[in-house]
C-alpha positions in Angstrom: 121.1 101.5 93.6 123.4 104.2 91.8 120.1 104.3 89.2 117.9 105.0 92.2 120.3 108.2 94.0 120.5 109.2 89.9 116.7 109.1 90.6 116.4 110.7 93.3 119.4 113.7 92.5 117.1 114.8 89.8 113.8 114.4 91.0 115.4 116.9 94.2 113.8 120.8 93.3 116.1 123.7 93.1 116.1 124.8 96.6 117.2 121.3 97.7 119.9 121.9 96.4 123.6 123.9 97.3 122.9 127.5 98.2 125.2 129.6 94.9 128.7 130.1 96.8 128.3 133.8 96.4 125.3 133.5 98.2 125.4 134.7 103.0 123.3 135.6 105.2 122.5 139.5 105.8 124.1 141.4 108.8 124.1 140.2 112.0 121.3 137.2 110.4 118.7 140.0 110.3 115.0 139.0 110.4 113.3 142.5 109.5 110.5 143.5 107.1 111.2 146.8 106.1 109.3 149.4 103.3 111.6 150.1 100.3 111.0 153.4 98.9 109.1 155.2 102.2 111.7 156.4 105.4 111.1 157.8 109.2 110.1 161.8 108.7 108.9 161.7 104.5 106.3 163.6 103.7 104.7 162.4 100.3 101.4 162.7 98.1 98.9 160.1 97.6 98.0 158.1 96.4 101.4 156.5 96.7 102.5 153.5 95.8 104.1 151.7 98.9 106.4 149.0 98.0 107.3 146.3 100.7 110.8 144.6 101.6 111.7 141.6 103.7 115.2 140.1 105.3 115.8 136.9 106.4 112.8 135.1 105.4 110.3 135.1 102.8 107.0 135.2 101.1 103.9 132.5 100.6 99.4 133.5 100.3 97.7 131.8 103.4 96.0 129.0 102.0 98.7 126.2 104.0 101.6 126.6 107.1 104.9 127.2 104.8 108.2 127.3 106.9 110.4 130.2 106.8 107.5 132.4 105.5 105.0 134.5 106.2 103.0 137.4 103.8 103.0 141.7 105.2 100.1 143.3 107.1 100.7 147.1 107.5 99.5 148.5 110.5 98.1 152.1 110.2 98.5 154.7 113.5 98.6 151.2 115.8 101.4 150.0 117.9 103.0 146.0 117.6 100.2 143.7 119.1 101.2 143.1 123.4 99.9 139.4 122.2 101.9 138.3 119.4 99.8 134.1 119.6 96.8 135.8 118.7 95.7 136.5 114.9 95.5 140.2 113.7 92.0 141.8 113.2 90.9 142.6 109.8 90.4 146.5 109.6 91.3 149.5 107.7 94.5 150.1 110.2 95.3 146.4 110.3 95.4 146.0 106.3 96.2 142.3 104.8 98.5 141.0 102.2 98.0 137.4 101.9 98.4 136.5 98.4 102.5 137.1 98.6 101.9 141.0 97.7 105.2 143.4 98.1 103.1 147.0 97.3 100.2 149.0 98.0 98.7 151.9 97.3 98.1 155.0 99.4 95.4 156.7 99.8 95.7 158.4 103.3 93.9 162.1 103.4 96.1 164.3 104.6 97.9 164.4 108.3 100.3 162.5 109.8 101.0 158.8 110.1 102.3 155.8 111.5 103.4 152.6 109.2 104.6 149.4 110.6 104.8 145.9 108.7 104.3 142.5 110.6 104.7 139.4 108.9 102.4 136.7 110.4 101.7 133.1 109.1 99.2 131.2 107.0 96.8 131.8 110.5 97.8 135.5 110.4 99.4 135.3 113.7 102.6 137.3 113.7 106.3 135.5 113.4 108.3 138.2 115.4 109.0 139.8 112.2 108.3 143.2 112.0 109.8 147.2 110.8 110.5 149.9 112.6 108.0 152.5 112.7 107.5 154.7 110.4 106.3 158.4 110.7 105.1 160.0 108.3 103.2 163.1 106.1 100.6 163.6 103.8 100.9 166.6 102.3 97.8 166.4 99.8 96.0 163.8 98.6 95.2 163.9 94.6 91.6 163.5 94.3 92.1 163.0 90.1 94.8 160.1 90.0 93.4 157.0 89.9 95.1 154.2 91.6 94.9 151.3 89.5 97.0 153.4 87.2 100.2 154.1 89.4 101.8 150.7 88.6 101.6 147.4 85.7 102.5 143.5 86.4 106.5 143.4 86.2 109.8 142.5 88.7 112.7 145.2 88.8 115.9 145.2 90.8 115.3 147.9 93.6 119.1 148.5 94.8 121.8 148.1 94.1 120.7 151.5 91.9 122.4 151.3 88.5 126.0 152.1 87.7 127.0 152.5 91.0 130.5 151.4 92.3 128.9 149.1 95.5 131.4 147.3 98.4 130.8 143.9 100.0 128.5 142.3 101.0 126.0 143.4 98.2 122.3 143.6 98.9 120.3 142.6 95.6 116.6 143.9 96.3 113.6 142.8 94.2 110.4 143.8 94.0 107.1 142.6 92.1 104.6 145.3 91.3 100.5 143.3 90.5 102.0 140.0 91.3 102.1 137.3 94.3 105.4 136.3 95.7 105.5 132.9 97.1 107.4 129.7 98.1 107.8 126.7 95.6 106.6 124.1 97.4 103.0 125.6 97.8 102.6 125.5 93.4 99.8 128.1 94.1 98.8 129.0 91.0 98.9 133.1 90.5 102.2 132.9 92.5 105.6 133.0 91.2 109.1 132.8 92.5 112.9 135.2 91.2 115.5 134.4 89.7 119.2 136.1 89.8 120.7 137.2 87.0 124.8 138.1 87.6 126.7 138.5 84.0 130.1 139.1 84.6 131.9 141.7 81.5 133.5 138.9 79.6 132.6 136.2 81.7 129.3 133.7 82.1 126.9 134.5 84.5 125.8 133.2 87.2 121.9 132.1 88.1 120.9 131.9 91.4 117.1 130.3 91.9 115.0 131.8 94.8 112.6 129.6 95.5 111.4 130.2 99.0 110.2 133.9 98.1 112.7 134.9 99.1 112.7 139.0 97.3 116.5 140.0 98.4 119.7 138.1 98.9 123.0 139.8 100.4 126.0 138.6 98.1 129.6 138.3 98.0 130.9 138.1 94.2 134.2 138.6 92.8 135.9 142.2 91.7 134.5 143.5 88.7 131.3 144.3 86.4 128.6 143.0 86.3 124.9 143.4 84.6 122.2 141.9 87.3 118.4 141.3 86.5 115.7 139.2 88.0 113.3 137.3 86.1 109.7 136.2 87.8 108.7 132.7 87.6 106.1 130.3 87.6 105.2 128.7 90.8 103.0 126.0 88.9 105.9 123.9 87.3 106.2 124.8 83.8 109.4 126.9 84.6 107.9 129.5 82.2 109.6 133.8 82.7 106.3 135.7 83.2 108.4 138.7 83.6 111.9 139.9 83.5 113.2 143.0 84.5 115.5 146.3 83.4 119.1 144.8 83.1 121.1 147.0 86.0 125.2 147.6 86.1 127.2 148.0 88.4 130.9 147.7 89.4 132.3 145.7 92.4 135.2 146.8 94.3 137.0 145.6 97.6 
């Protein structure tokens, strides 16, 4: 019986283990989508790399149902649908990111626009996770800029900023460019998930695996100085590190 129990324990995937003690829920148990590099009232030139964030849920491609996940949809000049039980349409005003993408390149012509993110499930049915509307003005379209040249495959820590003193709970935003994020359980080729390493100055490194497609974390680490980085881990069972971010140094205060 003991051998059987040990075998079962070893067979359990990382996501079923106890959460790291530094991990805490998002404030007010929030579940929402948001833009990580665009604020309401922004004036931008296009092409523009628009980055997506997600609180309280994980990303996954639309290959099949996976609880607690969805994929982003960008709504352009459209309100939230009146009927949230129906799949979102496919057209220029409802742009689907069904592979688990975290960004797109806007190529909008000059003018005023309203943008909104909506998360939806494998059937493209909204799951009540969405962003506030963001009103922007495109001041110029640069026809000589190739949209594909604006980013390359890789991962980054968007928040916290390098060398900035922070208080807890600490929000850590991950980002993947030209990569697809997914729940590990789907074992979908061409996807990965984030792994955060947080090394204390003069101490050990804490490692947290976000195998359920999460793209952010809220943490309560002890006071001190740390170095953070994220790795992008292959989801097909190899455990290979596909990409790593630059480190971010910060000081956690009271």
